[in-house]
C-alpha positions as CSV (number, residue, x, y, z in Angstrom):
1,L,-14.9,-3.8,9.9
2,F,-11.6,-2.0,9.7
3,V,-11.4,1.7,10.7
4,L,-8.4,3.8,9.8
5,I,-7.5,6.7,12.0
6,K,-5.0,8.9,10.3
7,N,-2.3,10.9,12.0
8,H,-3.8,14.4,11.3
9,K,-5.1,16.6,14.1
10,F,-8.7,16.5,12.8
11,S,-9.5,12.9,13.6
12,E,-10.7,13.6,17.1
13,N,-13.5,15.7,15.7
14,Y,-15.0,12.9,13.7
15,I,-14.0,9.5,15.1
16,E,-16.9,9.2,17.6
17,N,-19.4,9.9,14.8
18,C,-17.7,7.2,12.7
19,L,-17.6,4.6,15.4
20,N,-21.2,5.3,16.5
21,S,-22.3,4.7,13.0
22,L,-20.7,1.2,13.2
23,L,-21.9,0.4,16.7
24,N,-25.5,1.3,15.7
25,Q,-25.5,-1.1,12.7
26,T,-28.6,-3.4,12.4
27,Y,-26.1,-6.2,11.7
28,R,-24.6,-6.8,15.2
29,S,-22.0,-9.5,14.7
30,L,-19.0,-7.1,14.1
31,E,-15.3,-6.9,14.9
32,I,-14.4,-3.2,14.7
33,L,-10.6,-2.9,14.3
34,C,-9.5,0.6,14.9
35,I,-5.9,1.0,13.6
36,D,-4.5,4.3,14.8
37,D,-1.7,5.5,12.5
38,G,0.2,7.5,15.1
39,S,-2.5,10.1,15.9
40,T,-1.4,12.8,18.4
41,D,-4.8,14.3,19.3
42,L,-7.5,12.9,21.5
43,S,-8.6,10.2,19.1
44,N,-7.1,7.4,21.3
45,E,-9.0,8.7,24.4
46,K,-12.3,8.8,22.6
47,I,-11.8,5.3,21.1
48,S,-10.8,3.9,24.4
49,N,-13.9,5.3,26.1
50,L,-16.1,3.7,23.5
51,A,-14.2,0.4,23.7
52,K,-14.9,0.2,27.4
53,K,-18.7,0.3,26.6
54,D,-18.6,-2.1,23.6
55,S,-16.2,-5.1,23.4
56,R,-16.6,-5.2,19.6
57,I,-14.1,-2.4,19.3
58,V,-10.5,-3.5,19.1
59,Y,-8.0,-0.6,19.4
60,V,-4.5,-0.9,18.0
61,F,-2.0,2.0,18.1
62,K,1.1,2.0,15.8
63,E,3.8,4.5,15.0
64,N,3.0,6.6,12.0
65,S,3.9,4.8,8.8
66,G,1.2,5.8,6.4
67,V,-2.2,4.6,5.1
68,S,-1.0,1.5,3.3
69,S,1.0,-0.1,6.0
70,T,-1.9,0.7,8.5
71,R,-4.5,-1.0,6.3
72,N,-2.2,-3.9,5.7
73,M,-1.9,-4.4,9.4
74,G,-5.6,-4.5,9.6
75,L,-5.8,-7.1,6.9
76,E,-3.4,-9.3,8.9
77,R,-5.5,-9.0,12.0
78,V,-9.0,-9.6,10.6
79,T,-10.8,-12.8,11.9
80,G,-14.2,-12.5,10.4
81,D,-15.6,-13.8,7.1
82,Y,-15.8,-10.4,5.5
83,V,-13.8,-7.2,5.4
84,M,-14.9,-3.6,5.1
85,F,-12.8,-0.4,5.2
86,I,-13.9,2.9,6.5
87,D,-11.9,6.1,7.1
88,G,-12.2,7.6,10.6
89,D,-13.8,10.8,9.3
90,D,-16.5,9.0,7.2
91,Y,-19.6,7.1,8.4
92,I,-22.2,4.7,7.1
93,H,-25.9,4.2,7.0
94,P,-27.2,2.0,9.9
95,Q,-28.2,-0.8,7.5
96,T,-25.0,-0.8,5.5
97,V,-23.4,-4.0,6.8
98,E,-26.8,-5.9,6.9
99,F,-27.4,-5.2,3.2
100,L,-23.8,-5.7,2.0
101,V,-23.6,-9.1,3.8
102,K,-27.0,-10.0,2.2
103,G,-25.6,-8.9,-1.2
104,I,-22.6,-11.3,-0.9
105,E,-24.9,-14.2,0.3
106,D,-27.4,-13.6,-2.5
107,T,-24.9,-13.1,-5.4
108,N,-21.9,-15.2,-4.3
109,A,-19.8,-12.2,-5.3
110,D,-16.3,-11.6,-3.9
111,V,-16.9,-7.9,-3.7
112,V,-20.2,-5.9,-3.2
113,C,-20.3,-2.2,-3.6
114,S,-22.7,0.5,-2.7
115,D,-23.1,4.1,-3.9
116,F,-22.1,7.0,-1.6
117,I,-23.2,10.4,-0.5
118,E,-20.6,13.2,-0.5
119,T,-21.4,15.4,2.4
120,F,-20.1,18.3,4.5
121,E,-22.3,17.2,7.4
122,T,-21.6,14.7,10.2
123,N,-25.3,13.9,10.6
124,H,-26.5,13.4,7.1
125,R,-29.2,10.8,7.5
126,Q,-31.7,9.0,5.2
127,G,-34.7,7.0,6.2
128,D,-34.6,3.2,6.5
129,F,-34.4,1.1,3.4
130,Q,-37.1,-1.5,2.9
131,D,-34.9,-3.5,0.7
132,V,-31.7,-3.1,-1.4
133,S,-31.1,-5.1,-4.6
134,F,-27.7,-5.9,-6.0
135,N,-26.8,-6.5,-9.7
136,I,-23.9,-8.7,-10.7
137,L,-21.7,-6.7,-13.1
138,P,-19.0,-7.9,-15.5
139,L,-16.0,-5.6,-15.2
140,D,-16.8,-3.6,-18.3
141,K,-20.3,-2.9,-17.1
142,F,-19.0,-2.2,-13.6
143,F,-16.8,0.7,-14.8
144,D,-19.5,2.0,-17.0
145,T,-22.1,1.9,-14.2
146,V,-20.4,3.2,-11.1
147,S,-18.9,6.6,-10.3
148,P,-15.0,7.1,-10.1
149,F,-15.2,7.1,-6.3
150,V,-16.6,3.6,-6.3
151,Y,-14.0,2.1,-8.6
152,R,-11.1,4.0,-7.1
153,S,-11.8,3.6,-3.4
154,S,-11.6,0.6,-1.1
155,C,-14.3,2.1,1.1
156,G,-18.1,1.6,0.6
157,K,-17.5,-2.1,-0.1
158,L,-17.7,-5.5,1.5
159,F,-15.0,-8.1,0.6
160,T,-14.9,-11.8,1.3
161,K,-11.9,-12.4,3.4
162,R,-10.3,-14.4,0.6
163,A,-10.7,-11.5,-1.8
164,A,-9.5,-8.9,0.7
165,K,-6.4,-10.8,1.4
166,S,-5.6,-11.5,-2.3
167,A,-3.8,-8.1,-2.5
168,V,-2.0,-5.6,-0.2
169,F,-1.9,-1.8,-0.3
170,P,1.4,-0.5,-1.8
171,T,3.6,1.2,0.7
172,G,5.5,4.4,0.1
173,I,2.6,5.9,-1.9
174,S,0.3,8.5,-0.3
175,N,-2.2,8.9,-3.2
176,G,-3.7,6.3,-5.4
177,E,-2.9,3.4,-3.1
178,D,-6.7,2.6,-2.8
179,T,-7.0,2.1,-6.6
180,V,-4.0,-0.1,-6.8
181,Y,-5.4,-2.4,-4.1
182,L,-8.9,-2.5,-5.5
183,F,-7.9,-3.1,-9.1
184,K,-5.7,-6.1,-7.9
185,V,-8.6,-7.5,-5.9
186,L,-10.9,-7.1,-8.9
187,D,-8.4,-8.9,-11.1
188,S,-8.8,-12.0,-8.9
189,A,-12.4,-11.7,-7.9
190,S,-15.0,-14.2,-9.2
191,C,-17.6,-11.4,-9.7
192,V,-18.6,-8.0,-8.4
193,A,-22.1,-6.8,-7.4
194,Y,-23.4,-3.3,-7.0
195,T,-26.3,-1.4,-5.6
196,D,-27.1,2.3,-6.2
197,A,-28.4,2.6,-2.7
198,K,-26.3,5.4,-1.0
199,L,-25.0,3.6,2.1
200,Y,-21.6,5.2,2.6
201,Y,-21.2,8.8,3.8
202,Y,-18.0,10.3,2.4
203,F,-17.3,13.3,4.6
204,R,-15.5,16.2,2.9
205,R,-13.6,18.5,5.2
206,H,-11.4,21.4,4.3
207,G,-7.8,20.2,4.0
208,S,-8.5,16.5,3.5
209,A,-6.2,14.6,1.1
210,S,-8.9,14.6,-1.6
211,N,-10.1,18.1,-1.1
212,S,-6.9,20.2,-0.9
213,E,-4.7,22.3,-3.1
214,F,-1.8,20.8,-5.0
215,K,1.1,19.4,-3.0
216,P,4.2,17.7,-4.3
217,D,3.3,14.4,-2.7
218,L,0.2,14.2,-5.0
219,V,2.7,13.2,-7.7
220,S,2.9,9.8,-6.0
221,M,-0.5,9.1,-7.5
222,I,1.2,8.9,-10.9
223,D,3.7,6.4,-9.3
224,A,0.7,4.4,-8.1
225,F,-0.9,4.1,-11.5
226,L,2.5,3.2,-13.1
227,I,2.8,0.3,-10.7
228,L,-0.8,-0.7,-11.5
229,C,-0.2,-0.5,-15.3
230,E,3.0,-2.7,-15.0
231,Y,1.1,-5.2,-12.8
232,M,-1.8,-5.6,-15.2
233,Y,0.5,-5.8,-18.2
234,E,2.4,-8.7,-16.5
235,R,-0.9,-10.3,-15.6
236,K,-2.1,-9.9,-19.2
237,S,-5.3,-8.4,-17.8
238,D,-6.0,-6.3,-20.9
239,F,-9.3,-4.6,-19.7
240,L,-7.9,-3.6,-16.3
241,L,-4.7,-2.5,-18.0
242,Y,-6.8,-0.2,-20.2
243,Q,-8.6,1.1,-17.1
244,S,-5.3,1.6,-15.3
245,F,-4.0,3.7,-18.2
246,L,-7.2,5.8,-18.1
247,C,-6.5,6.4,-14.3
248,L,-2.9,7.3,-15.1
249,Y,-4.0,9.8,-17.8
250,K,-6.5,11.4,-15.5
251,A,-4.0,11.7,-12.7
252,I,-1.4,13.4,-14.9
253,F,-3.8,15.9,-16.4
254,S,-5.8,16.7,-13.2
């Protein structure tokens, strides 16, 4: 698992909740890479305290260079068979990893996705799931079935290491980098599987990148989707090129 701690001053309020949701997973064989993108708050202290109690946490501090380069560093360092991304202010259901691993093993998919809950609470909890079923989806059905959050975010998914390393996050872009990465992975993936079980808790806080008023750097989202359109055009991936244009259109008019 790869946890991204961004360099804003709010991380310290949520990072323990995020990490505890990982440490309490029913699937125990985890490597939890915490890549700190130059935080200046108490995040490092809180992570270090948890790492002393649980050796599965690996803490790496780097100078602030943005989300993409931070995630790319995580991809270089992973040693396990699977990769999962989670932002430091989000958290996951205790059975998430167990079911996503089972989903890959049962379907032989390169990417398995769960649905998500958008919440303003740090303790949003559901009861245990008895079982979770995954459906293999061709790309056209995938985009028709899942919500925009699922097909535009790298979070809430488990990737085989081969699939995860088949692409990198584009640097120099502060919005839309997730979608560029995920679309490139989907372009090379053997198949995708999905469950509508809500296993990922997407925490919405005031001032977050996806929940804030317009800022000039949001224009970089257009740059991201232009890069994506050019990539899919060169790859002759007509369906993903079509989806990339839709994302570009929505980015411009939203």
